[in-house]
C-alpha positions as CSV (number, residue, x, y, z in Angstrom):
1,M,-7.3,22.0,182.8
2,A,-4.8,24.8,182.6
3,R,-4.5,28.1,180.8
4,Q,-4.6,26.7,177.2
5,G,-7.2,23.9,177.9
6,I,-9.6,26.3,179.7
7,A,-9.4,28.9,176.9
8,L,-10.0,26.3,174.2
9,A,-12.8,24.7,176.1
10,R,-14.5,28.0,176.4
11,Y,-14.1,28.8,172.8
12,L,-15.2,25.5,171.4
13,S,-18.2,25.1,173.6
14,T,-19.3,28.7,172.8
15,H,-19.3,27.7,169.1
16,G,-21.4,24.6,169.5
17,A,-19.0,21.8,170.1
18,H,-19.5,19.1,172.7
19,V,-16.4,19.4,174.8
20,V,-14.8,17.1,177.4
21,V,-11.9,18.4,179.4
22,N,-9.6,15.7,180.8
23,D,-6.9,16.0,183.4
24,K,-5.2,13.2,185.4
25,R,-5.1,15.4,188.6
26,S,-7.7,15.2,191.3
27,P,-10.6,17.5,191.8
28,D,-8.9,19.0,194.9
29,A,-5.8,19.9,192.8
30,L,-8.0,21.4,190.1
31,R,-10.2,23.5,192.3
32,D,-9.2,26.8,190.6
33,A,-9.5,25.3,187.1
34,L,-13.0,24.0,187.9
35,A,-14.0,27.4,189.2
36,A,-12.9,28.9,185.9
37,L,-15.2,26.5,184.1
38,T,-18.2,26.9,186.3
39,N,-20.4,28.7,183.7
40,V,-19.0,26.8,180.7
41,P,-21.1,23.9,179.3
42,V,-18.4,21.3,179.3
43,C,-17.9,17.8,180.8
44,T,-14.9,17.2,183.0
45,V,-13.1,13.9,183.6
46,M,-10.4,13.9,186.3
47,G,-8.0,11.4,187.9
48,G,-6.7,9.7,184.7
49,H,-7.0,9.4,180.9
50,P,-9.6,6.6,180.3
51,L,-9.4,5.4,176.7
52,D,-13.2,5.3,176.4
53,L,-13.1,9.1,176.1
54,L,-12.1,8.5,172.5
55,N,-15.4,6.8,171.7
56,N,-17.3,9.2,169.3
57,C,-14.4,11.7,169.6
58,D,-13.8,13.8,166.5
59,L,-10.8,15.8,167.6
60,L,-8.2,15.4,170.4
61,C,-6.6,18.7,171.5
62,L,-3.4,18.5,173.5
63,S,-2.2,21.3,175.9
64,G,1.5,22.1,175.7
65,G,2.5,19.9,178.7
66,I,1.0,16.7,177.2
67,P,3.5,14.4,175.6
68,N,2.7,12.6,172.3
69,D,3.7,9.2,173.8
70,L,0.8,9.3,176.3
71,E,-1.3,6.1,175.9
72,I,-4.5,8.0,175.1
73,V,-2.7,10.0,172.4
74,K,-1.2,6.9,170.8
75,E,-4.6,5.2,170.8
76,A,-6.2,8.3,169.2
77,Q,-3.6,8.2,166.4
78,K,-4.3,4.4,166.0
79,R,-8.0,5.1,165.6
80,G,-7.3,7.9,163.1
81,I,-8.6,10.7,165.4
82,P,-6.8,14.0,164.4
83,L,-4.7,15.8,166.9
84,S,-4.8,19.6,167.4
85,N,-4.2,22.3,170.0
86,D,-5.4,25.8,170.8
87,S,-2.6,27.4,168.6
88,Q,-3.6,25.3,165.5
89,I,-7.3,26.1,165.8
90,F,-6.5,29.8,166.4
91,M,-4.3,29.8,163.2
92,E,-7.1,28.2,161.2
93,L,-9.5,30.9,162.3
94,C,-7.3,34.0,162.5
95,P,-8.1,36.7,159.9
96,A,-5.2,38.9,160.8
97,I,-1.5,39.2,159.7
98,L,0.2,36.7,161.9
99,I,3.8,37.0,163.1
100,G,5.0,33.8,164.7
101,I,8.2,33.4,166.8
102,T,9.9,30.3,168.1
103,G,13.4,29.3,169.3
104,S,15.2,27.5,172.1
105,A,15.9,30.8,173.8
106,G,14.9,34.5,173.4
107,K,11.5,33.9,172.0
108,T,9.6,35.6,174.8
109,T,11.8,38.6,174.8
110,T,11.7,38.8,171.0
111,T,7.9,38.4,171.0
112,T,7.4,41.1,173.6
113,L,9.8,43.5,171.8
114,T,8.1,43.0,168.5
115,Y,4.7,43.6,170.1
116,E,5.9,46.8,171.8
117,M,7.5,48.1,168.6
118,L,4.3,47.6,166.6
119,L,2.2,49.1,169.4
120,A,4.6,52.1,169.7
121,S,4.2,52.6,165.9
122,V,0.4,52.7,166.2
123,N,0.5,55.1,169.1
124,E,3.0,57.3,167.2
125,A,0.6,57.4,164.2
126,N,-2.3,58.3,166.4
127,R,-0.4,61.2,168.0
128,L,0.4,62.5,164.6
129,H,-3.3,62.1,163.7
130,Q,-2.4,59.5,161.1
131,S,-5.0,57.1,162.3
132,T,-4.4,53.4,161.8
133,N,-7.2,50.9,161.2
134,Y,-5.7,48.0,162.9
135,R,-5.0,46.6,166.4
136,I,-1.9,44.8,167.8
137,W,-2.4,41.5,169.7
138,V,0.1,39.3,171.5
139,G,-0.1,35.8,173.1
140,G,0.3,32.1,172.4
141,N,2.9,30.4,174.5
142,I,3.4,33.7,176.3
143,G,0.5,34.9,178.6
144,N,-2.8,35.0,176.7
145,P,-4.1,32.0,174.7
146,L,-5.1,33.9,171.5
147,I,-8.1,31.7,170.8
148,S,-9.9,33.8,173.4
149,D,-9.6,36.9,171.2
150,V,-9.9,35.5,167.7
151,D,-13.5,36.6,167.3
152,Q,-12.5,40.2,167.8
153,M,-9.7,40.3,165.2
154,H,-9.9,41.9,161.8
155,P,-7.8,41.3,158.6
156,N,-5.6,44.4,159.0
157,D,-4.7,43.6,162.6
158,R,-1.3,42.3,163.6
159,V,-0.9,39.3,165.9
160,V,2.4,38.5,167.5
161,M,2.4,34.9,168.6
162,E,5.0,32.9,170.6
163,L,5.1,29.2,169.7
164,S,6.8,26.3,171.5
165,S,8.1,23.1,170.0
166,F,5.3,21.2,171.7
167,Q,2.7,23.5,170.0
168,L,4.4,23.3,166.6
169,Q,4.3,19.5,166.6
170,Q,0.5,19.6,165.9
171,I,0.5,22.6,163.7
172,T,-0.2,22.3,159.9
173,L,-0.1,26.0,159.1
174,S,2.6,28.7,159.1
175,P,2.5,32.4,160.1
176,H,2.7,35.0,157.4
177,I,6.0,36.2,159.1
178,A,7.9,33.4,160.9
179,C,11.0,33.7,163.1
180,I,13.4,31.1,164.6
181,T,15.6,32.9,167.1
182,N,18.0,29.9,167.5
183,I,18.0,26.2,167.9
184,T,20.1,24.7,170.7
185,P,19.7,21.5,172.7
186,N,16.5,21.7,174.8
187,H,13.5,19.6,175.9
188,L,15.3,16.4,175.1
189,D,13.3,14.9,178.0
190,R,10.2,15.3,175.7
191,H,11.7,15.0,172.2
192,P,13.2,11.6,171.3
193,S,16.3,13.2,169.6
194,M,17.8,16.5,168.7
195,A,16.7,15.9,165.1
196,D,13.1,15.6,166.2
197,Y,13.4,18.8,168.2
198,I,14.9,20.7,165.2
199,A,12.1,19.3,163.0
200,A,9.5,20.6,165.4
201,K,11.0,24.1,165.4
202,K,11.2,24.1,161.5
203,R,7.4,23.4,161.4
204,I,6.9,27.2,161.8
205,L,8.3,27.6,158.2
206,D,7.1,24.4,156.5
207,E,3.7,25.7,155.2
208,Q,4.9,29.2,154.2
209,T,4.3,30.5,150.6
210,P,6.4,32.7,148.3
211,Q,4.4,35.7,149.7
212,D,5.5,35.0,153.3
213,W,8.6,36.0,155.2
214,G,11.1,33.8,157.2
215,V,13.3,35.7,159.7
216,L,16.4,33.6,160.8
217,C,19.6,33.9,162.8
218,A,22.7,33.7,160.6
219,D,24.8,33.0,163.7
220,D,23.1,29.8,164.6
221,E,24.7,26.6,163.2
222,N,21.6,24.5,163.3
223,I,19.5,27.1,161.5
224,C,22.2,27.5,158.8
225,Q,22.3,23.8,158.3
226,L,18.6,23.7,157.8
227,A,18.7,26.6,155.3
228,I,21.1,24.8,152.9
229,Q,18.8,21.8,152.5
230,P,17.0,21.5,149.1
231,G,13.5,22.9,149.2
232,F,14.1,24.5,152.6
233,S,11.4,27.2,152.3
234,P,9.6,29.0,149.5
235,A,9.3,32.1,151.6
236,K,11.4,35.3,151.4
237,I,14.2,34.7,153.9
238,V,15.6,37.6,155.9
239,W,18.7,37.2,158.2
240,F,19.8,38.9,161.4
241,S,23.3,38.6,162.9
242,I,25.8,40.1,165.3
243,K,28.8,38.6,163.3
244,Q,28.2,39.5,159.7
245,T,26.3,41.8,157.3
246,P,23.6,39.8,155.6
247,F,23.2,39.9,151.8
248,G,20.0,41.8,150.9
249,E,17.5,42.6,153.6
250,G,18.0,41.9,157.3
251,A,19.4,43.4,160.5
252,W,22.9,43.3,161.9
253,L,25.5,44.7,164.3
254,D,28.2,46.6,162.4
255,E,31.9,46.7,163.4
256,D,31.4,50.0,165.2
257,G,28.7,48.6,167.5
258,N,25.7,50.0,165.6
259,L,22.5,48.0,165.2
260,R,21.4,48.4,161.5
261,L,18.3,47.5,159.6
262,R,17.6,47.1,155.9
263,I,14.1,46.3,154.9
264,G,13.6,47.9,151.4
265,G,10.2,49.4,150.7
266,I,8.8,48.7,154.2
267,T,10.3,51.2,156.6
268,D,11.8,53.7,154.2
269,S,12.5,52.6,150.6
270,T,14.8,55.6,150.0
271,V,17.4,54.5,152.6
272,A,19.6,51.5,151.9
273,S,20.6,50.8,155.5
274,Q,19.1,52.4,158.6
275,H,20.6,53.0,162.0
276,I,18.5,51.7,164.9
277,C,20.9,52.6,167.8
278,H,24.3,51.8,169.2
279,R,24.7,48.7,171.4
280,R,25.5,50.9,174.4
281,D,22.0,52.5,174.1
282,L,20.3,49.2,174.8
283,Q,19.0,48.6,178.3
284,L,19.2,44.8,177.9
285,M,22.3,42.9,178.9
286,G,24.3,40.4,176.8
287,E,25.0,39.6,173.1
288,H,22.0,37.3,173.1
289,N,19.7,40.3,173.7
290,I,21.3,42.2,170.9
291,L,20.2,39.3,168.7
292,N,16.7,39.5,170.2
293,V,16.5,43.3,169.4
294,L,17.7,42.7,165.8
295,A,15.1,39.9,165.3
296,A,12.3,42.0,166.8
297,S,13.3,45.0,164.7
298,T,13.2,43.0,161.6
299,L,9.8,41.4,162.5
300,A,8.3,44.8,163.5
301,A,9.5,46.4,160.2
302,L,8.0,43.6,158.2
303,G,4.8,44.2,160.2
304,G,4.8,47.8,159.2
305,A,6.3,49.6,162.3
306,S,8.2,52.9,161.8
307,L,11.9,53.2,162.3
308,S,11.3,55.7,165.1
309,A,9.0,53.4,167.0
310,I,11.5,50.5,166.6
311,R,14.3,52.8,167.9
312,Q,12.3,54.0,170.8
313,V,11.5,50.5,172.1
314,A,15.0,49.1,171.4
315,T,16.5,51.8,173.6
316,T,14.0,51.8,176.5
317,F,13.0,48.2,176.9
318,T,14.3,46.8,180.2
319,G,13.3,43.2,179.8
320,V,10.7,40.6,180.7
321,A,10.4,39.3,184.3
322,H,12.8,36.4,185.3
323,R,15.2,37.1,182.5
324,L,18.5,38.6,183.9
325,Q,16.3,40.8,186.1
326,M,18.2,42.6,188.8
327,V,16.3,42.1,192.0
328,R,18.2,44.1,194.6
329,E,21.6,45.3,195.8
330,V,22.5,44.2,199.3
331,N,25.8,45.3,200.9
332,R,27.0,46.3,197.4
333,V,26.2,42.8,196.1
334,R,23.8,42.6,193.1
335,Y,21.3,39.7,192.9
336,Y,20.0,38.7,189.4
337,N,17.0,36.6,188.7
338,D,17.3,34.5,185.5
339,S,14.8,31.8,186.4
340,I,13.9,31.4,182.7
341,A,17.3,29.7,182.2
342,T,15.9,26.1,182.0
343,A,18.8,24.8,179.8
344,P,22.6,24.9,179.9
345,E,22.6,27.2,176.9
346,R,20.5,29.8,178.7
347,L,22.7,29.6,181.8
348,M,25.8,30.3,179.5
349,A,24.1,33.3,178.0
350,G,23.5,34.6,181.5
351,L,27.1,34.2,182.4
352,R,28.3,35.9,179.2
353,A,26.1,38.9,179.8
354,F,28.5,40.1,182.5
355,P,32.0,41.5,181.9
356,N,34.9,39.0,182.0
357,A,36.3,40.7,185.1
358,Q,33.1,40.5,187.1
359,S,33.1,38.2,190.1
360,I,30.1,35.9,189.8
361,I,28.6,33.5,192.3
362,L,26.3,31.2,190.4
363,L,23.2,29.4,191.6
364,C,22.6,26.3,189.4
365,G,20.1,23.5,189.7
366,G,16.5,22.3,189.2
367,K,15.3,19.3,187.2
368,D,17.4,17.9,184.4
369,K,16.2,17.7,180.8
370,Y,18.9,15.3,179.7
371,L,20.9,18.0,178.0
372,P,24.7,18.2,177.5
373,W,26.5,20.1,180.3
374,D,30.2,19.9,179.4
375,E,30.4,23.3,177.7
376,A,28.4,25.0,180.5
377,V,30.7,23.4,183.2
378,T,33.8,24.8,181.3
379,L,32.3,28.3,181.3
380,M,31.4,28.0,185.0
381,N,35.0,27.1,185.7
382,E,36.2,30.2,183.7
383,R,33.7,32.8,184.9
384,C,32.5,31.9,188.4
385,T,34.3,32.4,191.7
386,H,31.9,29.9,193.3
387,V,29.1,27.7,192.0
388,I,26.3,26.7,194.4
389,F,24.2,23.7,193.3
390,F,20.7,22.8,194.4
391,G,17.7,20.6,193.4
392,E,17.6,17.3,191.5
393,L,20.3,18.0,189.0
394,G,22.7,19.8,191.4
395,P,24.8,16.8,192.5
396,M,25.2,15.6,188.8
397,V,26.5,18.9,187.5
398,A,28.5,19.4,190.7
399,Q,30.3,16.1,190.1
400,K,31.3,17.3,186.6
401,L,32.6,20.7,187.9
402,A,34.5,19.0,190.8
403,A,36.6,17.2,188.2
404,T,37.9,20.6,186.9
405,R,38.3,22.8,190.0
406,P,39.0,22.6,193.8
407,S,36.0,21.6,195.9
408,S,36.4,24.9,197.8
409,G,34.9,26.6,194.7
410,L,31.6,24.7,194.8
411,S,28.8,23.8,197.2
412,V,25.8,21.5,197.0
413,F,22.5,22.1,198.8
414,H,19.1,20.4,198.6
415,T,16.9,23.5,198.3
416,L,17.2,26.9,196.6
417,P,16.7,28.9,199.9
418,D,19.7,27.2,201.4
419,A,21.8,27.8,198.3
420,L,20.8,31.5,198.3
421,Q,21.8,31.8,202.0
422,K,25.2,30.3,201.2
423,A,25.6,32.8,198.3
424,A,24.8,35.7,200.6
425,E,27.4,34.5,203.1
426,L,30.1,34.1,200.4
427,A,29.4,37.3,198.5
428,K,31.7,40.3,198.9
429,P,31.1,43.9,197.9
430,G,31.2,44.2,194.1
431,D,30.1,40.6,193.5
432,V,27.1,39.4,191.5
433,V,24.9,36.6,192.6
434,L,23.4,35.1,189.5
435,F,20.4,32.8,189.8
436,S,20.5,31.1,186.4
437,P,19.5,27.5,187.1
438,G,20.1,25.6,183.8
439,G,17.3,23.2,184.8
440,T,13.5,23.3,184.8
441,S,11.6,24.2,188.0
442,F,9.5,21.1,188.1
443,D,11.4,19.4,190.9
444,A,10.2,22.0,193.4
445,F,8.0,24.6,191.7
446,V,5.0,24.9,189.4
447,D,7.0,26.7,186.7
448,F,9.9,29.0,186.2
449,A,7.8,32.1,187.0
450,E,6.9,30.8,190.5
451,R,10.5,29.8,191.0
452,G,11.6,33.3,190.0
453,E,9.0,35.0,192.2
454,K,10.1,32.9,195.2
455,F,13.8,33.8,194.5
456,K,12.9,37.5,194.5
457,E,10.9,37.1,197.7
458,W,13.9,35.3,199.4
459,V,16.4,37.9,198.2
460,N,14.2,40.7,199.6
461,L,14.3,39.0,203.0
462,L,18.2,39.0,203.1
């Protein structure tokens, strides 16, 4: 009974299905969800997952937080009851041109950038009295469950949809334009192996046709290994990179620091390669965000956006909340909120976004996802003047770091507020305090967004 489940219950019951919404939490814990379902003709079952719910069940829909090894899910599979989710049902019904984006990191920024570029192109056409006959929609794993809007969509509309590995596990369709930003170790607390996780990400491409497009990162080793497998994808593949110029169509960072785009016949068939902007014109920090801009530029171009709209958004977009977001400067110390960093790879991207000479005090912690930490610890040792650990995984990573540096360069606290207070005491003018946890929020917070909001609140009290 959360965002996805409530939206899907509303849609299915409105269209004549008999819907039961099931959640193991108590009615008290679900007060807000129950209020949202007040006028919806559904049954609710709380406090557990009784197997008799499967009697006379035609379809079992799982929200993103529900693991496939739950007893009721395994029993449904044993009985031959098909599994689905809000994203699968939306994709079955969606009449519009669908742009789907997944990846271990960067998918929300890429999704938002792509949406803003397409929207800017529509607004630009309207200003020039070149009216467009389509709307731009955005949602999925980010914000709005798109099933809520599907009845209002038309064939010429563009839908930009973020997809998680959990959603992709149940999906049997692929978007018209599909992007994988990268594949690095993540969610290994939910996926039995890295191979299973990679296979889940690849699902976004598996049902594409020769008329579809796949947009992939040429700098990602796991993606490149997938791409050389026989029968990888029948779709037209377009690459983006900050290290090399792709053959054919794609987007890249050239040796002079210019972001370039080549999508023949879509943005401007008369120009072989088009200049988006210089890297210094971007408002976003870090090389990972250059990749995000290149991916979004490619997706937006394939979706019909103009080069001028792509350029406008690329050079003005300042980021999504909780992603290397500067909160405040106190006593000439800058505090950054990177609460979205729920894996070591994300933490490392945050550290690398700052110049090598920058003095960084890092706040690291949260709940572990059973991911490798050795590379992140090496980078902490190289880039951080002090690392302050907190939460469930704090002591474990602190022990790894303690083996490589003096104990004076690290501290361990139980809670994030205590860790932040220590950072404020240690920080000197010119320092950066970077909150880039590397673990999930679930040891102390509802999600990364609540954790980030609390961090900002505490920084503003310093």
